[in-house]
C-alpha positions in Angstrom: -3.3 2.6 -2.4 -3.4 -0.9 -3.8 -1.2 -0.1 -5.9 1.3 2.0 -3.5 1.1 -1.0 -0.9 2.3 -3.8 -3.9 5.2 -1.8 -4.5 6.3 -0.9 -1.3 6.0 -4.6 -0.5 8.3 -5.3 -3.6 10.8 -2.8 -2.3 11.0 -4.6 0.7 11.6 -7.5 -0.4 14.4 -6.5 -2.5 15.5 -5.1 0.9 15.0 -8.1 2.5 17.3 -10.4 -0.1 20.4 -7.4 0.4 20.2 -7.3 3.9 20.5 -11.6 3.9 23.2 -11.4 1.6 25.4 -8.5 2.9 24.6 -10.2 6.7 26.2 -13.6 5.4 29.0 -12.1 4.3 29.9 -9.7 6.9 29.3 -12.5 10.0 31.1 -15.0 8.0 34.2 -12.4 7.5 34.5 -11.6 10.9 37.5 -13.3 12.5 37.2 -16.2 14.2 36.1 -20.3 14.0 32.5 -20.9 14.8 33.9 -24.5 15.0 36.2 -24.1 17.6 33.3 -22.8 19.7 31.4 -26.0 19.3 34.6 -27.9 19.7 35.3 -26.0 23.0 31.4 -27.2 24.3 32.3 -30.7 23.8 35.2 -30.7 25.6 37.6 -30.9 22.5 39.3 -29.3 19.5 41.5 -32.1 18.0 41.9 -31.1 13.9 39.7 -34.3 13.0 37.2 -33.4 15.5 37.1 -29.4 14.0 36.7 -31.1 10.3 34.1 -33.2 11.3 32.2 -30.4 12.7 32.7 -28.1 9.4 31.5 -31.1 7.8 28.2 -31.7 9.8 26.8 -28.1 9.5 27.9 -27.2 6.0 31.0 -24.7 7.0 33.8 -26.5 5.1 31.8 -25.6 1.5 32.9 -22.3 -0.1 31.1 -19.1 0.6 28.9 -18.7 -2.3 27.6 -22.2 -2.4 26.8 -21.7 1.6 24.8 -18.8 1.0 22.9 -20.4 -1.8 22.4 -23.0 0.6 21.1 -20.9 3.2 18.9 -18.6 0.3 16.7 -21.5 -0.3 16.7 -22.5 3.2 15.0 -19.5 4.2 13.1 -19.2 1.1 11.1 -22.4 2.6 11.1 -20.7 5.7 14.0 -22.6 7.2 16.3 -20.3 9.4 18.4 -23.4 10.0 18.9 -24.9 13.0 21.4 -23.3 16.5 25.2 -24.1 16.6 24.4 -23.4 20.4 21.4 -24.2 21.3 20.2 -27.4 18.7 17.4 -25.7 18.0 15.9 -24.4 15.2 15.9 -21.1 15.1 12.7 -20.4 13.8 11.6 -21.9 17.2 14.1 -19.6 19.0 13.1 -16.4 18.1 9.3 -17.8 17.9 10.0 -17.8 21.5 11.9 -14.3 22.2 10.1 -12.2 19.4 6.8 -11.2 21.8 8.9 -9.9 24.0 10.9 -7.6 21.4 8.0 -6.5 19.8 6.1 -5.8 23.0 9.2 -3.7 24.7 9.9 -1.7 21.5 6.0 -1.0 20.7 5.7 0.2 24.3 8.7 2.3 24.3 7.5 3.8 20.7 4.1 4.9 22.2 5.5 6.2 25.3 8.0 8.5 23.7 5.7 9.7 20.9 2.5 10.2 23.2 4.5 11.8 25.9 7.3 13.6 23.5 4.5 15.2 21.3 2.6 16.6 24.4 5.8 18.0 25.9 6.4 19.6 22.4 2.8 21.1 22.0 3.0 22.4 25.6 6.2 24.1 24.9 5.2 25.6 21.4 2.2 27.6 23.2 5.0 30.1 25.3 8.2 29.7 23.0 9.6 31.8 25.6 8.4 30.0 28.7 9.4 28.2 30.9 7.9 24.6 29.5 9.9 25.6 26.3 13.4 25.7 28.3 12.3 22.6 29.9 11.8 20.9 27.0 14.9 22.4 25.5 17.1 21.0 28.3 16.0 17.8 28.8 15.7 16.9 25.7 19.4 17.6 25.3 20.1 15.8 28.3 17.9 12.7 27.1 19.8 13.0 23.4 23.0 12.7 25.0 22.4 10.2 28.0 23.8 6.5 26.8 20.7 4.0 26.7 22.6 1.8 28.8 23.3 3.9 31.1 19.7 5.3 32.0 19.1 1.9 32.5 21.8 1.3 34.9 20.7 4.4 36.8 17.4 3.3 36.8 18.3 0.1 38.2 20.1 1.6 41.2 17.4 3.7 42.0 15.0 1.1 42.1 16.7 -1.7 43.7 17.6 -0.1 46.6 16.1 3.7 46.9 12.5 2.8 45.9 11.8 -0.5 45.2 8.3 0.3 43.5 9.2 -1.8 40.1 11.2 -5.1 39.4 14.0 -4.2 37.9 15.0 -7.8 35.8 12.8 -10.4 33.7 9.5 -10.1 32.3 7.3 -12.1 35.2 7.4 -12.9 38.6 7.7 -16.8 39.1 5.7 -17.0 42.3 2.6 -15.3 39.9 2.6 -18.4 37.1 -0.1 -19.9 38.0 -2.1 -17.3 38.9 -5.1 -15.7 36.7 -4.2 -14.5 33.3 -5.0 -10.9 33.9 -2.9 -11.0 37.4 0.3 -12.4 34.7 -0.4 -9.3 32.5 -0.3 -7.1 35.0 2.7 -8.8 36.5 4.2 -8.3 32.6 3.3 -4.5 31.9 4.9 -4.2 36.1 8.2 -5.2 35.1 7.8 -3.3 31.5 8.0 0.3 33.1 11.4 0.5 33.6 13.1 -1.0 30.4 10.1 0.7 28.4 10.8 4.1 30.0 14.7 3.4 29.3 14.4 2.7 25.9 12.0 5.8 25.7 13.5 8.4 27.1 16.5 9.2 23.9 13.6 9.0 21.4 11.0 10.9 23.7 13.6 14.3 23.8 13.9 13.9 20.1 10.2 14.0 19.5 9.3 16.6 22.1 12.0 18.8 20.3 10.6 17.8 16.9 7.5 18.8 18.0 8.0 22.0 19.4 9.5 22.9 16.3 7.4 21.5 14.1 4.1 23.2 16.0 5.8 26.9 16.3 6.3 26.8 12.6 2.2 25.3 11.6 1.0 28.2 14.6 2.4 31.0 12.3 0.4 30.2 9.9 -2.7 32.1 8.2 -5.3 29.1 9.1 -3.9 29.2 12.4 -5.0 33.1 13.0 -7.8 32.7 11.3 -9.2 29.6 13.4 -8.3 32.1 16.0 -9.8 35.2 15.3 -13.2 33.0 14.3 -13.1 32.9 18.3 -12.2 29.2 18.2 -11.2 27.6 21.8 -6.9 27.3 22.3 -7.4 23.8 22.8 -9.3 23.4 19.4 -6.6 25.0 17.9 -3.7 23.6 19.0 -4.7 19.7 19.3 -7.6 20.0 15.9 -5.8 22.1 13.5 -2.1 22.7 14.1 -1.0 19.2 15.6 -2.5 17.5 12.6 -0.3 19.2 10.2 2.4 19.4 12.8 2.5 15.6 12.9 3.6 14.6 9.4 6.6 15.1 10.1 6.9 13.7 13.4 5.3 10.5 11.5 8.6 10.4 9.5 11.0 10.2 12.3 9.1 7.6 14.3 9.1 5.4 11.3 13.2 6.1 10.0 13.6 5.6 14.3 12.1 2.4 14.6 15.3 0.6 13.4 17.4 2.4 15.5 14.9 1.2 18.8 15.3 -2.3 18.0 19.3 -1.9 18.0 18.6 0.0 21.9 16.7 -2.9 22.5 19.3 -5.1 22.4 21.6 -2.9 25.6 18.0 -2.4 27.5 17.3 -6.3 27.1 20.7 -7.1 28.6 20.9 -4.7 31.5 17.3 -5.9 32.6 17.3 -9.5 31.2 14.8 -9.3 29.2 13.7 -12.1 27.5 13.7 -11.0 23.9 15.9 -11.0 20.6 18.5 -8.6 21.8 19.3 -11.1 24.7 19.8 -14.3 22.2 21.6 -12.1 20.1 24.1 -11.0 22.7 24.5 -14.8 23.5 24.5 -15.8 20.0 27.6 -13.4 19.1 29.6 -14.5 21.9 29.1 -18.0 20.8 29.5 -17.3 17.2 26.3 -18.6 16.5 26.0 -18.0 12.7 22.5 -19.6 12.1 20.8 -17.9 15.3 22.2 -14.3 14.6 21.3 -14.6 11.2 17.5 -15.3 11.8 17.8 -12.4 14.8 18.8 -9.6 12.1 16.6 -11.2 9.5 13.3 -10.7 11.5 14.9 -7.6 13.3 15.4 -6.0 9.4 11.8 -7.6 8.4 10.3 -5.3 11.5 12.1 -2.6 10.8 10.8 -2.9 6.9 7.2 -3.4 8.2 7.7 -0.1 10.3 8.3 1.8 7.2 5.7 0.7 4.8 2.9 1.1 7.8 5.0 4.7 7.9 4.4 5.4 4.1 1.0 4.2 4.7 -0.1 6.3 7.8 1.7 9.1 6.0 -0.4 9.1 2.9 -3.6 8.7 5.7 -3.0 11.6 7.5 -2.1 13.6 4.4 -5.1 13.9 1.7 -2.5 15.3 -0.6 -0.5 12.0 -0.7 -3.3 9.5 -1.6 -3.7 10.0 -5.0 0.2 9.6 -6.2 1.4 5.8 -6.7 
């Protein structure tokens, strides 16, 4: 297991290096000049001012030189200073990464748990009402854009059923309250963003778990368990689900990156103070260091999630534990 983990970490480091280099060139090849944006914020855009700004921020150097400097700084843990916020990028992301992780993990857990439950219930009677409901719900949920779902929930809970907050992460009036009251307030604000982000993946997990369960339920060992008089709940959740969950684990790891990208839209719609909102503001202002920092941390989260998925897969399937 140790050798397997070291190999995955090494491959993850190589992947992160490729991501940093690719993002560096793609961002700088995009049209626009960040010096003009900075000069606009300062109230002047003469050629002398633009030249001074480019020199101060190292934008006048050739791209390979800029890349070498940036990679050296990243190895030291320095992601640069934001052009717009005038703060170290590490500090900016440190303030935003917690809410993003909370939102993404909540949406992932919600989508997997409810998706598996719906899939198992649908697999019990493939031609029943629940199976038809899961198929229709999965089709609609996977087709509806995430931002549209968020807007519809805001309209519903802002005017029709004002039960949940529709923006922000916490209430100002509760910032001096006890910690557990603040935690409950954060969870209260988390409901709508997490549901919005989870719907599309919940639908996918429901269909996947239904198909996987149907395949497993037709196996010989399932018929043997039923013939021995095992309870249906034991057959479904102890025997069948353990093997049917393997494809779900694989898809969950692959979809983690999509969850992070979807979080950008959800955070913008609900004004959630995470990295997605920071990335949105940085893109509008051509803030190279902040955009690069957000992409770096988002890529690192995806790499870590894939490594954890590989480890979970090996723990769930004993046949893989002895392989390198």
